[in-house]
Each structure stands twice: as structure tokens, then as C-alpha cells.
N, C-alpha and C positions, 0 to 999 in steps of 0.2 A: 782254424784247419779250413782252408778253401773247398768249396765244393767244386765237382767236375762233373764233364757230362759221361764218365766212366762210371760214376757212382750208381746207385739203385733209385730209380725214378721216384720222386717225391713232387707232387703237386697239390698243395692245398688249395682245396677249391673255394672261392667266393660267391658261387652260384653258379645257375642256370638260364637258359630261355631258349625260347623259340621262334624262328625268324622264318618266313616263307615255309613253315612246315618243317623245318629242320631243327635238330636240337643242338645248342651250342651251350660249352662249359667255360669257365674263366676262372683262371687264377694265376701265381706266380710258380715258375718253375724253382723248385729251392736245390734240386739235384738231380743229376741224370739228363738224358736226352731223347728224343723221339721225333719219328716221321710220318708223314700221310700214311696210312696203309698199316701202323703200326696198332696193336691190341692193347686196350687199357683194362685193368680190373679196379673198379671203385671201392673202396674200403669206407666203410665196415660193410658194406651191401653185399659186396665178391661179385657185382654185376659187371659183365665184359662188353666193351663198346669198342667199335673200328673208328679211328682217327680218318676223318675225310679230308680236312685241311687246317692249317694252324694261321692264324694272323696275329699280328702285333699292330694296336691301331686300325689303319686300313690295308697294312701291308701283308700278302701272303709271302707266308715263310716255309722252306722246304725243310727244316729242322730246328726245333726248340731246345734252348741251352738253359743253364742256371741262369737265373736273374731274369728270363723274360717274363714279361707280363704277358699273358696268352689268351687268346680266345681260340678255342678248338671246337671245329664242328664234328661232332660224332652221330655213328649211326647204331642201331640196334641196343638203344637206351632212351626212355623217356626223361624229359627235364624235371618230372615228378620224382624221378628216381635220384635225383641230385639234390643234396643239403649243405649249405655253407658247412665249411669245416670237414667235408668228405676229403679223401686223398685218393 
């Protein structure tokens, strides 16, 4: 079954890091889609964050889709609140 952008958002996270004081999370979009300004809830901690921007490699994206390997700049969450395997 092919995943689409209309499915529930699922991005298994590979990790997080800080760059210039900003928090980034990264992983692969398995299903769903999102854009800068959207709120995300990180599971299992249920901490919320807001997407500031989305990049793949060094290209900024307006929207992330299934199968995109992405880096997301987020606010309202710290890199220490993110672990590999969180969603």
C-alpha cells in the first residue's frame, strides 16, 4: 500500500542537533505531509514544537512529503527532548 500526503503524519526520527542555537530534528517522512508553521507532537513524550523550516540536503523546502529525508528546524523543544526512534 502506497503512503500519501493525506495519511496521518509519521516521521521516525533519527536524531537531533543544535546549530547556531537552533534545534533541528531529522528523519524520513513515512506518511503525511507538513509545512513551516505547523505544530508537531513528538511521541512518546507528547512534547509540542513548531516547524520553522524544512530542508533536504541544503535545499529549503516549502512542504515535506512521504519518502523525503528531511532536517526540520523547530522551536519550543530542546534537542535533549528528542531521541532516536521517537516519532
